[in-house]
Structure formats: structure tokens, C-alpha cells
C-alpha positions in Angstrom: 12.0 33.5 30.0 9.3 31.3 31.3 8.1 28.3 29.3 6.2 29.0 26.3 2.8 27.9 26.2 0.5 27.3 23.1 -3.5 27.8 24.0 -5.9 26.6 21.7 -9.8 28.6 21.8 -12.3 26.4 20.2 -14.3 27.6 18.0 -17.5 26.1 19.5 -16.0 28.3 22.8 -16.3 31.8 21.2 -18.8 31.6 18.4 -22.8 30.6 18.7 -22.1 26.9 16.2 -25.7 27.1 15.0 -25.9 30.7 14.4 -23.8 31.9 11.3 -21.4 34.9 12.9 -22.4 35.0 16.1 -19.4 35.9 18.6 -19.6 34.2 22.3 -18.8 37.7 23.3 -19.0 37.0 27.5 -16.6 34.1 26.6 -14.3 36.0 24.4 -14.5 38.8 28.1 -13.8 36.1 30.4 -10.9 34.5 28.3 -9.3 37.8 28.0 -9.9 38.5 31.9 -8.0 35.1 32.5 -4.9 35.9 30.4 -4.8 38.9 31.4 -4.0 37.5 34.9 -1.5 35.3 33.8 0.7 37.5 31.5 4.2 36.2 32.8 3.3 33.4 30.7 5.0 33.8 26.8 1.9 32.6 25.1 0.5 31.6 21.5 -3.1 31.2 21.1 -4.6 29.5 18.3 -8.3 30.0 17.9 -11.2 27.7 15.7 -13.1 29.5 13.2 -16.7 28.5 14.0 -19.8 29.8 12.8 -17.6 32.4 11.2 -15.9 30.6 8.7 -17.3 27.3 8.1 -20.5 27.8 6.8 -18.8 30.2 4.1 -16.2 27.0 4.0 -18.9 24.3 3.7 -21.0 27.0 1.1 -18.0 27.2 -1.5 -16.7 23.4 -0.6 -13.6 24.9 0.1 -12.1 21.2 1.7 -12.6 20.0 -1.8 -10.4 22.2 -3.5 -10.6 25.0 -6.0 -12.8 24.8 -9.2 -13.0 27.4 -11.9 -16.8 28.5 -10.2 -15.5 28.7 -6.4 -12.6 31.2 -6.2 -14.4 34.0 -4.8 -14.9 31.5 -1.5 -11.4 32.2 -0.6 -11.9 35.6 -0.5 -15.2 35.4 1.6 -14.0 32.5 3.8 -10.8 34.1 5.1 -12.9 37.5 5.8 -15.3 35.7 8.2 -12.3 34.5 9.9 -10.4 37.4 9.9 -13.3 39.1 11.2 -13.6 36.8 14.4 -10.0 37.2 14.8 -10.1 40.8 14.5 -12.6 40.4 17.7 -10.0 38.2 20.3 -7.6 40.1 19.4 -9.2 43.6 20.1 -11.1 42.0 23.6 -7.4 40.7 24.3 -6.2 44.3 23.4 -8.8 45.8 26.2 -7.5 43.7 29.1 -3.9 44.9 28.4 -2.8 42.1 26.7 0.1 42.9 23.9 -1.6 40.5 21.3 -1.6 40.8 17.4 -3.2 38.4 15.0 -1.5 36.6 12.4 -3.8 35.3 9.3 -2.0 32.1 8.2 -3.4 32.5 4.4 -0.8 35.0 4.3 2.1 32.6 5.4 1.5 29.2 5.1 1.4 26.5 2.1 -0.6 22.8 1.8 -0.5 20.2 -0.4 -3.6 18.2 -0.7 -5.2 19.4 2.4 -1.9 19.3 5.3 0.7 22.3 6.1 4.1 21.6 4.8 5.6 25.2 4.8 4.8 27.8 7.5 7.3 30.7 8.7 7.4 30.9 12.0 10.2 32.4 12.8 8.6 35.6 13.2 6.1 33.8 15.7 8.9 32.8 18.1 10.5 36.7 18.1 7.2 37.6 19.3 7.3 35.2 22.1 10.6 36.3 23.3 9.4 39.8 23.3 6.2 39.9 24.9 4.3 40.1 22.0 1.2 37.3 22.2 0.6 36.3 18.3 -2.9 35.0 17.6 -3.5 32.5 15.1 -6.9 31.2 13.4 -8.3 28.6 11.4 -8.4 29.6 7.7 -8.1 29.3 4.2 -4.8 28.7 2.5 -2.9 28.2 -0.9 -2.7 24.4 -1.4 -0.2 23.0 -4.2 -2.4 20.3 -5.3 -6.2 21.2 -4.6 -5.3 25.0 -5.5 -6.7 26.3 -2.1 -8.1 23.9 1.5 -8.8 24.9 4.8 -6.4 24.4 7.7 -8.1 23.8 10.6 -7.0 25.5 14.3 -6.1 22.0 15.5 -4.0 21.2 12.5 -2.4 24.9 13.1 -1.6 23.4 16.7 0.2 20.1 15.7 2.1 21.7 13.3 3.4 25.0 16.0 3.6 22.4 18.7 6.4 20.3 16.1 7.9 23.4 15.3 8.6 25.6 17.7 8.8 22.5 20.0 6.4 23.2 23.0 5.8 21.7 26.0 2.6 22.5 27.1 -0.1 22.9 24.7 -4.2 23.3 25.9 -6.9 23.3 24.1 -10.3 25.0 25.7 -13.2 23.3 25.1 -17.0 23.5 25.4 -17.5 20.1 27.3 -15.2 19.0 30.4 -12.4 16.7 28.0 -12.6 13.7 26.0 -15.9 12.1 26.8 -17.3 8.1 27.3 -20.9 8.5 28.0 -20.9 11.4 30.4 -17.4 10.7 32.2 -14.0 12.4 31.1 -11.5 10.2 30.0 -8.2 11.1 31.9 -5.7 9.9 30.0 -5.9 9.3 26.0 -2.9 7.6 24.2 -2.7 5.8 21.0 -3.0 3.1 22.6 -6.4 3.2 23.9 -8.0 5.6 21.5 -9.5 2.2 20.0 -11.9 2.0 23.1 -12.9 5.5 22.9 -15.9 6.1 19.9 -15.8 10.0 19.1 -18.6 11.7 17.4 -18.4 14.3 15.4 -19.8 18.4 15.6 -23.2 18.4 15.3 -23.2 21.9 13.5 -21.5 22.5 10.3 -17.8 22.0 11.1 -15.5 21.3 7.6 -12.5 19.9 9.9 -13.8 17.0 11.6 -15.0 18.5 15.0 -13.6 16.3 18.3 -12.5 13.7 15.7 -10.0 15.7 13.9 -8.7 17.5 16.6 -8.0 14.1 18.5 -6.7 13.0 14.9 -3.8 16.0 15.4 -3.5 15.2 19.2 -2.5 11.9 18.8 0.5 12.7 16.2 1.8 15.1 18.7 1.6 12.1 21.6 3.5 9.7 18.6 6.2 12.0 19.2 6.2 12.8 22.5 4.4 15.7 23.4 2.1 15.7 25.9 -1.8 18.0 25.2 -4.7 18.9 27.6 -8.5 19.1 27.0 -10.1 21.1 28.9 -13.6 23.3 30.0 -12.9 26.7 29.1 -13.8 27.5 32.1 -10.5 25.7 33.3 -8.2 28.2 30.9 -6.9 29.7 34.6 -6.3 26.5 36.0 -4.2 24.8 32.6 -2.6 28.2 32.6 -1.3 27.9 36.4 -0.6 24.6 35.5 -3.2 23.5 38.3 -5.4 20.3 37.8 -8.7 20.9 35.4 -10.7 17.9 35.2 -9.9 17.4 31.9 -8.3 15.0 29.6 -4.4 14.4 29.1 -3.4 13.3 25.4 0.3 11.5 25.5 2.2 8.9 24.3 2.4 5.6 26.1 -0.3 2.8 27.3 
């Protein structure tokens, strides 16, 4: 079997982040076409929530955990991200891709906002059988806080370790990690202090680019590289060609 690939689709790629619940259908169609042209690649997809989930999580303050007054936020937030996941899976299947949605709320357990347990054996079995699992940022139960929000980026970090992915790519609405207008070609734990990374200008309860880099640097410290690139370069990434983005790796 060819080397499996973990592909993260940013929430800002799939949704209009300033417009709650609005999906960017043209991007979704373009991504689905690219993936359809690479069906020999065993692929695990994780996508962000964007405007389908972040507003609900923010409204119910789920990042602060459960209180006696916000339990309904678990339902409304999960419903919003599940709707986006269903749209992503449907778009992929319309291109002939054997995709299926997997909800982290069903199989993921956290403590103090971090995943501590997640059933992954079924995901690996899907990869071996030619099925593309599609996971997403979600609300999950938390042994300390009651409930919390798990970002797509934290899922990338966890699954990258648990399933030992050698190739991890993040498709975003920017060409890579930027310093001014220039893309930083390589980012390491040693050079991160030289870079100023801002958070999303829209409602984002999971830290925006800052949270993304934090998760990827943890992978880099353990020897797993990842790549950040513009969504229009998804095909180049899947081909293993240069995409003009940022490589996050260990070393200096």
C-alpha cells in the first residue's frame, strides 16, 4: 500500500468565517476534484469547523467547560459541525470518492481540553480498505471540564502520532506561514521565537494560526514533519511536488 497521507482542510477554506453557517461550495468542489484525481493515495481527511461550529461554541462558552446553564451547547455545536462534515462527505462522494464521516464526539475523550483517549483502530482499517475517513473539529466530553472543543489541528497532532503518519499537509487560505508578505519556507522549534503569528480575525475558539503552529511544532519535536500550503496547491502536495508553502520540522 502507498504511504498514507493525512490532509487537514482549514475551516476558513471550507466556510465563510465572517458569515455563520456559510459553506464555500466552490472551494469544496475544487478540493473534491483534486482528491478524486489522487485516489491511489490512502487518505485521512480532517477538517476545521470555521463558521459552522465556532460561533455556537463561542455563544455557549464551551471552551470554559460545562455549567448548569450551557449543556445545550453540546447539541447545537455538534449539530453545526456535523452539518459541515456531511456536506464535505457528500461533495467527495459525488466525485466517486469512498468517503465516510467520523464524529470525534463519538470516540474521543479529553481532559482539560486535550485528547487523552481516542479509538483509532477503525480508522486504520478504513485506510487499509480504501475508504477515506473524514473527521472534523468537534465538541467532546472532558473528564475535568465536562465538555470542551477539540480543534481539527489537535486531531491532526493526535492522529499523526497514533497512526504514525509520515506525510501530513494542511490546506489553508494563505500560502503558508507568513512573515509580512513572504512565506517562511521552514519553521522549527528553534526558529519559532523569531516569528510573530497572529490569531484569526474572526471568531475562532481554537487559536487560529497560532494554535495550528503549536500543534505542528509538537509533532516536529517528535520527528514528524508537516506542511502548510494554499488550498489551490492541494494537488501538488498530494503529488509530492513543491507547493511554495511552509515545512514545519525538527532541527535548526
